[in-house]
Backbone and ligand atoms as CSV (ligand in chain L), in Angstrom:
chain,resi,resn,atom,element,x,y,z
A,1,UNK,N,N,-41.816,41.977,9.584
A,1,UNK,CA,C,-40.961,41.982,8.396
A,1,UNK,C,C,-39.604,41.345,8.714
A,2,UNK,N,N,-39.197,40.415,7.880
A,2,UNK,CA,C,-37.908,39.764,8.104
A,2,UNK,C,C,-36.762,40.612,7.559
A,3,UNK,N,N,-35.704,40.682,8.321
A,3,UNK,CA,C,-34.506,41.397,7.877
A,3,UNK,C,C,-33.550,40.418,7.195
A,4,UNK,N,N,-32.699,40.943,6.323
A,4,UNK,CA,C,-31.753,40.108,5.571
A,4,UNK,C,C,-30.345,40.676,5.752
A,5,UNK,N,N,-29.441,39.825,6.197
A,5,UNK,CA,C,-28.047,40.243,6.365
A,5,UNK,C,C,-27.371,40.192,4.993
A,6,UNK,N,N,-26.689,41.269,4.608
A,6,UNK,CA,C,-26.108,41.341,3.256
A,6,UNK,C,C,-24.663,41.838,3.338
A,7,UNK,N,N,-23.799,41.226,2.535
A,7,UNK,CA,C,-22.419,41.700,2.411
A,7,UNK,C,C,-22.395,43.131,1.898
A,8,UNK,N,N,-21.673,43.981,2.583
A,8,UNK,CA,C,-21.636,45.395,2.185
A,8,UNK,C,C,-21.114,45.599,0.765
A,9,UNK,N,N,-20.181,44.755,0.325
A,9,UNK,CA,C,-19.634,44.952,-1.033
A,9,UNK,C,C,-20.679,44.682,-2.103
A,10,UNK,N,N,-21.745,43.923,-1.771
A,10,UNK,CA,C,-22.826,43.682,-2.730
A,10,UNK,C,C,-23.785,44.860,-2.799
A,11,UNK,N,N,-23.628,45.803,-1.893
A,11,UNK,CA,C,-24.493,46.983,-1.853
A,11,UNK,C,C,-23.780,48.194,-2.466
A,12,UNK,N,N,-22.712,47.915,-3.204
A,12,UNK,CA,C,-21.981,48.999,-3.860
A,12,UNK,C,C,-21.046,49.741,-2.938
A,13,UNK,N,N,-20.803,49.213,-1.741
A,13,UNK,CA,C,-19.897,49.889,-0.808
A,13,UNK,C,C,-18.467,49.371,-1.035
A,14,UNK,N,N,-17.488,50.267,-1.192
A,14,UNK,CA,C,-16.145,49.864,-1.624
A,14,UNK,C,C,-15.289,49.293,-0.490
A,15,UNK,N,N,-15.698,48.143,0.012
A,15,UNK,CA,C,-15.008,47.540,1.164
A,15,UNK,C,C,-14.214,46.294,0.784
A,16,UNK,N,N,-14.280,45.901,-0.504
A,16,UNK,CA,C,-13.557,44.706,-0.920
A,16,UNK,C,C,-12.052,44.888,-0.684
A,17,UNK,N,N,-11.286,43.802,-0.623
A,17,UNK,CA,C,-9.863,43.885,-0.278
A,17,UNK,C,C,-9.117,44.889,-1.170
A,18,UNK,N,N,-9.561,45.002,-2.447
A,18,UNK,CA,C,-8.880,45.910,-3.369
A,18,UNK,C,C,-9.602,47.250,-3.509
A,19,UNK,N,N,-10.568,47.490,-2.625
A,19,UNK,CA,C,-11.318,48.747,-2.670
A,19,UNK,C,C,-12.478,48.730,-3.648
A,20,UNK,N,N,-12.749,47.578,-4.247
A,20,UNK,CA,C,-13.848,47.466,-5.205
A,20,UNK,C,C,-15.157,47.076,-4.541
A,21,UNK,N,N,-16.184,46.900,-5.373
A,21,UNK,CA,C,-17.497,46.483,-4.884
A,21,UNK,C,C,-18.274,45.853,-6.035
A,22,UNK,N,N,-19.528,45.485,-5.794
A,22,UNK,CA,C,-20.346,44.778,-6.776
A,22,UNK,C,C,-21.749,45.382,-6.798
A,23,UNK,N,N,-22.458,45.084,-7.883
A,23,UNK,CA,C,-23.840,45.518,-7.980
A,23,UNK,C,C,-24.022,46.599,-9.016
A,24,UNK,N,N,-25.217,47.187,-9.137
A,24,UNK,CA,C,-26.381,46.944,-8.264
A,24,UNK,C,C,-27.126,45.658,-8.625
A,25,UNK,N,N,-27.880,45.151,-7.656
A,25,UNK,CA,C,-28.703,43.955,-7.813
A,25,UNK,C,C,-30.158,44.330,-7.509
A,26,UNK,N,N,-31.062,43.935,-8.422
A,26,UNK,CA,C,-32.462,44.357,-8.293
A,26,UNK,C,C,-33.079,43.964,-6.949
A,27,UNK,N,N,-32.932,42.683,-6.571
A,27,UNK,CA,C,-33.538,42.237,-5.313
A,27,UNK,C,C,-33.004,43.051,-4.128
A,28,UNK,N,N,-31.703,43.283,-4.141
A,28,UNK,CA,C,-31.113,44.001,-3.003
A,28,UNK,C,C,-31.603,45.440,-2.956
A,29,UNK,N,N,-31.763,46.034,-4.135
A,29,UNK,CA,C,-32.275,47.416,-4.150
A,29,UNK,C,C,-33.699,47.465,-3.604
A,30,UNK,N,N,-34.517,46.466,-3.975
A,30,UNK,CA,C,-35.901,46.457,-3.470
A,30,UNK,C,C,-35.916,46.248,-1.960
A,31,UNK,N,N,-35.103,45.300,-1.493
A,31,UNK,CA,C,-35.085,45.026,-0.049
A,31,UNK,C,C,-34.551,46.223,0.732
A,32,UNK,N,N,-33.661,46.958,0.092
A,32,UNK,CA,C,-33.151,48.160,0.761
A,32,UNK,C,C,-34.276,49.185,0.921
A,33,UNK,N,N,-35.070,49.378,-0.153
A,33,UNK,CA,C,-36.204,50.310,-0.080
A,33,UNK,C,C,-37.210,49.873,0.975
A,34,UNK,N,N,-37.346,48.558,1.143
A,34,UNK,CA,C,-38.286,48.025,2.138
A,34,UNK,C,C,-37.719,48.079,3.558
A,35,UNK,N,N,-36.455,48.472,3.665
A,35,UNK,CA,C,-35.853,48.582,4.991
A,35,UNK,C,C,-35.485,47.253,5.621
A,36,UNK,N,N,-35.239,46.255,4.768
A,36,UNK,CA,C,-34.958,44.922,5.299
A,36,UNK,C,C,-33.484,44.642,5.537
A,37,UNK,N,N,-32.622,45.427,4.929
A,37,UNK,CA,C,-31.222,45.011,4.845
A,37,UNK,C,C,-30.413,45.423,6.075
A,38,UNK,N,N,-29.679,44.443,6.586
A,38,UNK,CA,C,-28.698,44.677,7.639
A,38,UNK,C,C,-27.333,44.474,6.979
A,39,UNK,N,N,-26.584,45.564,6.714
A,39,UNK,CA,C,-25.310,45.411,6.002
A,39,UNK,C,C,-24.170,45.026,6.929
A,40,UNK,N,N,-23.237,44.224,6.413
A,40,UNK,CA,C,-22.047,43.898,7.201
A,40,UNK,C,C,-20.901,43.548,6.265
A,41,UNK,N,N,-19.712,44.028,6.603
A,41,UNK,CA,C,-18.487,43.515,5.981
A,41,UNK,C,C,-17.679,42.898,7.116
A,42,UNK,N,N,-17.670,41.592,7.216
A,42,UNK,CA,C,-17.002,40.961,8.363
A,42,UNK,C,C,-15.518,41.316,8.467
A,43,UNK,N,N,-14.845,41.442,7.342
A,43,UNK,CA,C,-13.398,41.697,7.431
A,43,UNK,C,C,-13.126,43.101,7.963
A,44,UNK,N,N,-13.894,44.076,7.496
A,44,UNK,CA,C,-13.719,45.436,8.024
A,44,UNK,C,C,-14.199,45.497,9.475
A,45,UNK,N,N,-15.329,44.861,9.760
A,45,UNK,CA,C,-15.837,44.858,11.142
A,45,UNK,C,C,-14.845,44.200,12.090
A,46,UNK,N,N,-14.103,43.230,11.573
A,46,UNK,CA,C,-13.120,42.529,12.408
A,46,UNK,C,C,-11.822,43.290,12.586
A,47,UNK,N,N,-11.704,44.452,11.922
A,47,UNK,CA,C,-10.551,45.306,12.188
A,47,UNK,C,C,-9.564,45.436,11.048
A,48,UNK,N,N,-9.851,44.851,9.882
A,48,UNK,CA,C,-8.909,44.951,8.763
A,48,UNK,C,C,-9.178,46.223,7.964
A,49,UNK,N,N,-8.120,46.813,7.382
A,49,UNK,CA,C,-8.289,48.042,6.589
A,49,UNK,C,C,-8.734,47.725,5.167
A,50,UNK,N,N,-9.150,48.769,4.449
A,50,UNK,CA,C,-9.412,48.677,3.009
A,50,UNK,C,C,-8.580,49.760,2.323
A,51,UNK,N,N,-7.772,49.447,1.330
A,51,UNK,CA,C,-7.529,48.090,0.836
A,51,UNK,C,C,-6.695,47.271,1.813
A,52,UNK,N,N,-6.699,45.953,1.583
A,52,UNK,CA,C,-5.935,45.028,2.421
A,52,UNK,C,C,-5.394,43.914,1.539
A,53,UNK,N,N,-4.422,43.200,2.062
A,53,UNK,CA,C,-3.865,42.081,1.302
A,53,UNK,C,C,-4.912,40.974,1.195
A,54,UNK,N,N,-5.067,40.353,0.031
A,54,UNK,CA,C,-6.031,39.259,-0.085
A,54,UNK,C,C,-5.644,38.087,0.808
A,55,UNK,N,N,-6.662,37.444,1.367
A,55,UNK,CA,C,-6.418,36.324,2.286
A,55,UNK,C,C,-7.169,35.085,1.784
A,56,UNK,N,N,-6.662,33.933,2.147
A,56,UNK,CA,C,-7.328,32.671,1.816
A,56,UNK,C,C,-7.201,31.715,2.997
A,57,UNK,N,N,-8.072,30.703,2.983
A,57,UNK,CA,C,-8.033,29.660,4.013
A,57,UNK,C,C,-7.382,28.424,3.373
A,58,UNK,N,N,-6.229,27.994,3.843
A,58,UNK,CA,C,-5.659,26.767,3.284
A,58,UNK,C,C,-6.665,25.617,3.385
A,59,UNK,N,N,-7.037,25.061,2.250
A,59,UNK,CA,C,-8.048,24.016,2.208
A,59,UNK,C,C,-9.454,24.552,2.011
A,60,UNK,N,N,-9.653,25.844,2.304
A,60,UNK,CA,C,-10.906,26.512,1.958
A,60,UNK,C,C,-12.094,26.252,2.865
A,61,UNK,N,N,-11.869,25.755,4.081
A,61,UNK,CA,C,-13.000,25.363,4.936
A,61,UNK,C,C,-13.118,26.286,6.151
A,62,UNK,N,N,-14.072,27.198,6.105
A,62,UNK,CA,C,-14.261,28.115,7.230
A,62,UNK,C,C,-14.598,27.405,8.536
A,63,UNK,N,N,-15.283,26.273,8.446
A,63,UNK,CA,C,-15.602,25.515,9.676
A,63,UNK,C,C,-14.321,25.156,10.424
A,64,UNK,N,N,-13.295,24.784,9.687
A,64,UNK,CA,C,-12.041,24.400,10.339
A,64,UNK,C,C,-11.391,25.595,11.039
A,65,UNK,N,N,-11.573,26.773,10.480
A,65,UNK,CA,C,-11.054,27.977,11.153
A,65,UNK,C,C,-11.808,28.189,12.465
A,66,UNK,N,N,-13.121,28.060,12.405
A,66,UNK,CA,C,-13.930,28.238,13.625
A,66,UNK,C,C,-13.565,27.214,14.692
A,67,UNK,N,N,-13.180,26.029,14.254
A,67,UNK,CA,C,-12.808,24.973,15.204
A,67,UNK,C,C,-11.354,25.071,15.652
A,68,UNK,N,N,-10.645,26.105,15.179
A,68,UNK,CA,C,-9.255,26.289,15.592
A,68,UNK,C,C,-8.291,25.335,14.916
A,69,UNK,N,N,-8.714,24.752,13.776
A,69,UNK,CA,C,-7.843,23.778,13.111
A,69,UNK,C,C,-7.123,24.347,11.893
A,70,UNK,N,N,-7.481,25.573,11.494
A,70,UNK,CA,C,-6.829,26.223,10.355
A,70,UNK,C,C,-6.668,27.701,10.644
A,71,UNK,N,N,-5.647,28.306,10.048
A,71,UNK,CA,C,-5.463,29.747,10.119
A,71,UNK,C,C,-5.925,30.370,8.810
A,72,UNK,N,N,-6.327,31.633,8.855
A,72,UNK,CA,C,-6.540,32.415,7.644
A,72,UNK,C,C,-5.264,33.228,7.432
A,73,UNK,N,N,-4.723,33.151,6.224
A,73,UNK,CA,C,-3.419,33.761,5.961
A,73,UNK,C,C,-3.534,34.649,4.731
A,74,UNK,N,N,-2.890,35.821,4.772
A,74,UNK,CA,C,-2.925,36.659,3.572
A,74,UNK,C,C,-1.706,36.387,2.686
A,75,UNK,N,N,-1.665,37.065,1.537
A,75,UNK,CA,C,-0.596,36.740,0.583
A,75,UNK,C,C,0.749,37.348,0.973
A,76,UNK,N,N,0.786,38.006,2.141
A,76,UNK,CA,C,2.067,38.439,2.722
A,76,UNK,C,C,2.498,37.461,3.809
A,77,UNK,N,N,1.768,36.346,3.914
A,77,UNK,CA,C,2.027,35.288,4.895
A,77,UNK,C,C,1.751,35.750,6.332
A,78,UNK,N,N,0.826,36.705,6.470
A,78,UNK,CA,C,0.430,37.167,7.810
A,78,UNK,C,C,-0.831,36.425,8.251
A,79,UNK,N,N,-0.874,36.105,9.520
A,79,UNK,CA,C,-2.027,35.411,10.110
A,79,UNK,C,C,-3.130,36.440,10.424
A,80,UNK,N,N,-4.255,36.328,9.737
A,80,UNK,CA,C,-5.363,37.257,9.987
A,80,UNK,C,C,-6.583,36.511,10.548
A,81,UNK,N,N,-6.326,35.386,11.162
A,81,UNK,CA,C,-7.409,34.552,11.701
A,81,UNK,C,C,-8.250,35.315,12.722
A,82,UNK,N,N,-7.587,36.019,13.631
A,82,UNK,CA,C,-8.317,36.694,14.712
A,82,UNK,C,C,-9.308,37.702,14.142
A,83,UNK,N,N,-8.892,38.450,13.122
A,83,UNK,CA,C,-9.784,39.447,12.507
A,83,UNK,C,C,-10.961,38.762,11.794
A,84,UNK,N,N,-10.678,37.680,11.119
A,84,UNK,CA,C,-11.751,36.964,10.409
A,84,UNK,C,C,-12.767,36.376,11.395
A,85,UNK,N,N,-12.284,35.809,12.472
A,85,UNK,CA,C,-13.201,35.207,13.451
A,85,UNK,C,C,-13.975,36.314,14.185
A,86,UNK,N,N,-13.299,37.406,14.503
A,86,UNK,CA,C,-13.996,38.527,15.158
A,86,UNK,C,C,-15.105,39.057,14.262
A,87,UNK,N,N,-14.806,39.205,12.960
A,87,UNK,CA,C,-15.815,39.696,12.016
A,87,UNK,C,C,-16.997,38.740,11.905
A,88,UNK,N,N,-16.715,37.454,11.907
A,88,UNK,CA,C,-17.796,36.461,11.839
A,88,UNK,C,C,-18.689,36.573,13.075
A,89,UNK,N,N,-18.064,36.793,14.236
A,89,UNK,CA,C,-18.866,36.918,15.466
A,89,UNK,C,C,-19.706,38.180,15.445
A,90,UNK,N,N,-19.174,39.251,14.901
A,90,UNK,CA,C,-19.956,40.491,14.785
A,90,UNK,C,C,-21.142,40.271,13.849
A,91,UNK,N,N,-20.907,39.585,12.728
A,91,UNK,CA,C,-22.007,39.290,11.794
A,91,UNK,C,C,-23.074,38.442,12.484
A,92,UNK,N,N,-22.657,37.454,13.259
A,92,UNK,CA,C,-23.626,36.621,13.975
A,92,UNK,C,C,-24.392,37.456,15.002
A,93,UNK,N,N,-23.692,38.366,15.673
A,93,UNK,CA,C,-24.363,39.235,16.641
A,93,UNK,C,C,-25.439,40.082,15.980
A,94,UNK,N,N,-25.125,40.613,14.797
A,94,UNK,CA,C,-26.123,41.401,14.053
A,94,UNK,C,C,-27.302,40.523,13.651
A,95,UNK,N,N,-27.005,39.309,13.203
A,95,UNK,CA,C,-28.078,38.392,12.800
A,95,UNK,C,C,-29.008,38.115,13.978
A,96,UNK,N,N,-28.432,37.897,15.150
A,96,UNK,CA,C,-29.272,37.626,16.332
A,96,UNK,C,C,-30.063,38.864,16.727
A,97,UNK,N,N,-29.391,40.007,16.708
A,97,UNK,CA,C,-30.043,41.259,17.122
A,97,UNK,C,C,-31.264,41.555,16.262
A,98,UNK,N,N,-31.166,41.240,14.969
A,98,UNK,CA,C,-32.262,41.573,14.045
A,98,UNK,C,C,-33.100,40.353,13.663
A,99,UNK,N,N,-32.902,39.255,14.384
A,99,UNK,CA,C,-33.680,38.038,14.135
A,99,UNK,C,C,-33.604,37.605,12.667
A,100,UNK,N,N,-32.393,37.637,12.146
A,100,UNK,CA,C,-32.173,37.331,10.727
A,100,UNK,C,C,-32.223,35.821,10.486
A,101,UNK,N,N,-32.973,35.427,9.464
A,101,UNK,CA,C,-33.025,34.006,9.067
A,101,UNK,C,C,-32.368,33.783,7.709
A,102,UNK,N,N,-32.157,34.868,6.950
A,102,UNK,CA,C,-31.627,34.776,5.589
A,102,UNK,C,C,-30.458,35.749,5.450
A,103,UNK,N,N,-29.359,35.250,4.859
A,103,UNK,CA,C,-28.232,36.130,4.547
A,103,UNK,C,C,-27.898,35.995,3.062
A,104,UNK,N,N,-27.496,37.105,2.448
A,104,UNK,CA,C,-26.983,37.078,1.080
A,104,UNK,C,C,-25.555,37.603,1.149
A,105,UNK,N,N,-24.611,36.705,0.926
A,105,UNK,CA,C,-23.201,37.046,1.098
A,105,UNK,C,C,-22.440,36.832,-0.210
A,106,UNK,N,N,-21.338,37.545,-0.340
A,106,UNK,CA,C,-20.559,37.498,-1.585
A,106,UNK,C,C,-19.923,36.128,-1.798
A,107,UNK,N,N,-20.134,35.601,-2.991
A,107,UNK,CA,C,-19.572,34.285,-3.316
A,107,UNK,C,C,-18.041,34.300,-3.308
A,108,UNK,N,N,-17.481,33.154,-2.992
A,108,UNK,CA,C,-16.042,32.847,-3.120
A,108,UNK,C,C,-15.134,33.576,-2.133
A,109,UNK,N,N,-15.679,34.415,-1.269
A,109,UNK,CA,C,-14.847,35.150,-0.316
A,109,UNK,C,C,-14.437,34.237,0.849
A,110,UNK,N,N,-13.231,34.429,1.395
A,110,UNK,CA,C,-12.828,33.630,2.555
A,110,UNK,C,C,-13.643,33.953,3.817
A,111,UNK,N,N,-14.371,35.060,3.794
A,111,UNK,CA,C,-15.325,35.343,4.872
A,111,UNK,C,C,-16.738,34.940,4.466
A,112,UNK,N,N,-17.157,35.411,3.293
A,112,UNK,CA,C,-18.573,35.388,2.934
A,112,UNK,C,C,-18.985,34.252,2.004
A,113,UNK,N,N,-18.052,33.604,1.335
A,113,UNK,CA,C,-18.408,32.568,0.358
A,113,UNK,C,C,-19.237,31.451,0.983
A,114,UNK,N,N,-20.308,31.038,0.290
A,114,UNK,CA,C,-21.184,30.022,0.889
A,114,UNK,C,C,-21.092,28.658,0.217
A,115,UNK,N,N,-20.417,28.574,-0.941
A,115,UNK,CA,C,-20.349,27.292,-1.635
A,115,UNK,C,C,-18.936,26.926,-2.060
A,116,UNK,N,N,-18.198,27.933,-2.497
A,116,UNK,CA,C,-16.830,27.680,-2.960
A,116,UNK,C,C,-15.911,28.766,-2.424
A,117,UNK,N,N,-14.689,28.373,-2.144
A,117,UNK,CA,C,-13.685,29.339,-1.687
A,117,UNK,C,C,-12.358,28.988,-2.347
A,118,UNK,N,N,-11.424,29.900,-2.275
A,118,UNK,CA,C,-10.094,29.622,-2.819
A,118,UNK,C,C,-9.323,28.727,-1.849
A,119,UNK,N,N,-8.392,27.970,-2.404
A,119,UNK,CA,C,-7.798,26.859,-1.632
A,119,UNK,C,C,-6.573,27.207,-0.808
A,120,UNK,N,N,-6.184,28.489,-0.815
A,120,UNK,CA,C,-5.031,28.870,-0.002
A,120,UNK,C,C,-3.733,28.947,-0.788
A,121,UNK,N,N,-3.777,28.599,-2.066
A,121,UNK,CA,C,-2.544,28.621,-2.870
A,121,UNK,C,C,-2.365,29.950,-3.610
A,122,UNK,N,N,-3.353,30.861,-3.498
A,122,UNK,CA,C,-3.331,32.147,-4.207
A,122,UNK,C,C,-3.085,31.942,-5.707
A,123,UNK,N,N,-3.658,30.893,-6.243
A,123,UNK,CA,C,-3.504,30.597,-7.670
A,123,UNK,C,C,-4.850,30.646,-8.386
A,124,UNK,N,N,-5.892,31.145,-7.702
A,124,UNK,CA,C,-7.215,31.205,-8.314
A,124,UNK,C,C,-7.939,29.874,-8.295
A,125,UNK,N,N,-7.449,28.918,-7.513
A,125,UNK,CA,C,-8.058,27.589,-7.482
A,125,UNK,C,C,-9.192,27.542,-6.464
A,126,UNK,N,N,-10.388,27.174,-6.932
A,126,UNK,CA,C,-11.558,27.107,-6.052
A,126,UNK,C,C,-11.802,25.677,-5.590
A,127,UNK,N,N,-12.299,25.550,-4.366
A,127,UNK,CA,C,-12.712,24.250,-3.833
A,127,UNK,C,C,-14.112,24.405,-3.236
A,128,UNK,N,N,-14.814,23.299,-3.044
A,128,UNK,CA,C,-16.086,23.345,-2.338
A,128,UNK,C,C,-15.802,23.700,-0.883
A,129,UNK,N,N,-16.390,24.783,-0.381
A,129,UNK,CA,C,-16.121,25.195,0.991
A,129,UNK,C,C,-16.827,26.507,1.300
A,130,UNK,N,N,-16.728,26.931,2.538
A,130,UNK,CA,C,-17.387,28.161,2.994
A,130,UNK,C,C,-16.350,29.088,3.621
A,131,UNK,N,N,-16.654,30.386,3.549
A,131,UNK,CA,C,-15.867,31.333,4.305
A,131,UNK,C,C,-16.207,31.251,5.795
A,132,UNK,N,N,-15.441,31.969,6.606
A,132,UNK,CA,C,-15.578,31.866,8.063
A,132,UNK,C,C,-16.943,32.384,8.532
A,133,UNK,N,N,-17.356,33.530,8.018
A,133,UNK,CA,C,-18.666,34.091,8.423
A,133,UNK,C,C,-19.818,33.234,7.915
A,134,UNK,N,N,-19.739,32.825,6.652
A,134,UNK,CA,C,-20.808,31.983,6.101
A,134,UNK,C,C,-20.938,30.699,6.926
A,135,UNK,N,N,-19.818,30.125,7.305
A,135,UNK,CA,C,-19.851,28.881,8.074
A,135,UNK,C,C,-20.492,29.098,9.447
A,136,UNK,N,N,-20.131,30.205,10.104
A,136,UNK,CA,C,-20.686,30.449,11.445
A,136,UNK,C,C,-22.191,30.722,11.364
A,137,UNK,N,N,-22.606,31.517,10.389
A,137,UNK,CA,C,-24.042,31.811,10.264
A,137,UNK,C,C,-24.829,30.536,9.977
A,138,UNK,N,N,-24.318,29.722,9.040
A,138,UNK,CA,C,-25.034,28.490,8.696
A,138,UNK,C,C,-25.100,27.565,9.923
A,139,UNK,N,N,-23.997,27.495,10.652
A,139,UNK,CA,C,-23.943,26.660,11.859
A,139,UNK,C,C,-25.009,27.095,12.867
A,140,UNK,N,N,-25.304,28.390,12.873
A,140,UNK,CA,C,-26.284,28.938,13.825
A,140,UNK,C,C,-27.689,29.024,13.235
A,141,UNK,N,N,-27.904,28.394,12.076
A,141,UNK,CA,C,-29.264,28.257,11.556
A,141,UNK,C,C,-29.717,29.301,10.552
A,142,UNK,N,N,-28.799,30.198,10.147
A,142,UNK,CA,C,-29.160,31.194,9.132
A,142,UNK,C,C,-28.997,30.559,7.742
A,143,UNK,N,N,-29.973,30.779,6.840
A,143,UNK,CA,C,-29.856,30.308,5.456
A,143,UNK,C,C,-28.959,31.279,4.702
A,144,UNK,N,N,-27.882,30.777,4.129
A,144,UNK,CA,C,-26.909,31.654,3.469
A,144,UNK,C,C,-26.961,31.452,1.955
A,145,UNK,N,N,-27.198,32.543,1.241
A,145,UNK,CA,C,-27.220,32.560,-0.219
A,145,UNK,C,C,-26.116,33.492,-0.695
A,146,UNK,N,N,-25.807,33.399,-2.015
A,146,UNK,CA,C,-24.859,34.358,-2.584
A,146,UNK,C,C,-25.558,35.204,-3.653
A,147,UNK,N,N,-24.813,36.091,-4.288
A,147,UNK,CA,C,-25.429,37.049,-5.219
A,147,UNK,C,C,-25.931,36.378,-6.496
A,148,UNK,N,N,-25.515,35.133,-6.734
A,148,UNK,CA,C,-26.071,34.399,-7.885
A,148,UNK,C,C,-27.310,33.600,-7.482
A,149,UNK,N,N,-27.680,33.676,-6.237
A,149,UNK,CA,C,-28.826,32.920,-5.730
A,149,UNK,C,C,-29.905,33.861,-5.173
A,150,UNK,N,N,-30.014,35.032,-5.744
A,150,UNK,CA,C,-30.972,36.003,-5.202
A,150,UNK,C,C,-32.417,35.544,-5.396
A,151,UNK,N,N,-32.689,34.839,-6.495
A,151,UNK,CA,C,-34.054,34.327,-6.677
A,151,UNK,C,C,-34.387,33.302,-5.582
A,152,UNK,N,N,-33.435,32.441,-5.263
A,152,UNK,CA,C,-33.653,31.453,-4.185
A,152,UNK,C,C,-33.851,32.160,-2.845
A,153,UNK,N,N,-33.072,33.203,-2.611
A,153,UNK,CA,C,-33.235,33.956,-1.361
A,153,UNK,C,C,-34.622,34.587,-1.299
A,154,UNK,N,N,-35.081,35.123,-2.441
A,154,UNK,CA,C,-36.422,35.741,-2.475
A,154,UNK,C,C,-37.500,34.690,-2.212
A,155,UNK,N,N,-37.296,33.478,-2.748
A,155,UNK,CA,C,-38.264,32.398,-2.484
A,155,UNK,C,C,-38.276,32.033,-1.005
A,156,UNK,N,N,-37.111,31.954,-0.420
A,156,UNK,CA,C,-37.030,31.622,1.008
A,156,UNK,C,C,-37.723,32.703,1.841
A,157,UNK,N,N,-37.548,33.952,1.458
A,157,UNK,CA,C,-38.201,35.055,2.164
A,157,UNK,C,C,-39.728,34.952,2.023
A,158,UNK,N,N,-40.185,34.661,0.804
A,158,UNK,CA,C,-41.634,34.545,0.589
A,158,UNK,C,C,-42.203,33.410,1.436
A,159,UNK,N,N,-41.466,32.325,1.542
A,159,UNK,CA,C,-41.939,31.210,2.372
A,159,UNK,C,C,-42.038,31.616,3.839
A,160,UNK,N,N,-41.040,32.365,4.303
A,160,UNK,CA,C,-41.040,32.818,5.703
A,160,UNK,C,C,-42.226,33.725,5.988
A,161,UNK,N,N,-42.600,34.505,4.988
A,161,UNK,CA,C,-43.633,35.523,5.214
A,161,UNK,C,C,-45.005,35.089,4.696
A,162,UNK,N,N,-45.099,33.834,4.274
A,162,UNK,CA,C,-46.388,33.354,3.772
A,162,UNK,C,C,-47.410,33.358,4.893
A,163,UNK,N,N,-48.568,33.893,4.583
A,163,UNK,CA,C,-49.627,33.920,5.597
A,163,UNK,C,C,-50.205,32.512,5.717
A,164,UNK,N,N,-50.241,31.939,6.896
A,164,UNK,CA,C,-50.728,30.563,7.040
A,164,UNK,C,C,-52.210,30.439,6.685
L,1,SF4,FE1,FE,-16.463,42.333,3.135
L,1,SF4,FE2,FE,-17.561,39.918,2.698
L,1,SF4,FE3,FE,-17.491,41.727,0.770
L,1,SF4,FE4,FE,-15.239,40.578,1.567
L,1,SF4,S1,S,-16.958,39.577,0.580
L,1,SF4,S2,S,-15.550,42.766,1.152
L,1,SF4,S3,S,-15.651,40.362,3.769
L,1,SF4,S4,S,-18.584,41.924,2.700
């Protein structure tokens, strides 16, 4: 049985920066019953509290953070790069430990976003880009989906488990 790495805030756990969460989602509830889900909140795992100041990546590219070319900064102008990178490494460690090939992560987050992220201006402006964790997982071969792509994630899972 394949395990799926999932953002904790998508599982109704109140770990979002403002103490909020999301869901429920049918696919995630089924996968939870099947025992497939490996939950992770990279920002909390990396040492940040909840609630916490919202953070963004200037330019919105998590790959650049991983390459040491950008900092992650919160709206108090504090550098939280180390916590974000630590959380991404913990998420990758969990993915390796559980042989994860598929992740479902929260869209638009500076950690978890897989397609779009905020641009660092704290003005609600989105750009094409990935969060730090999404970028590291994708770089290491994990397929990363968001909560609006649960059908695609289910298709990818079915393909992985198709009997030859
Ligand atoms: Fe944690 Fe990711 Fe959800 Fe943010 S989006 S609260 S980092 S799980």
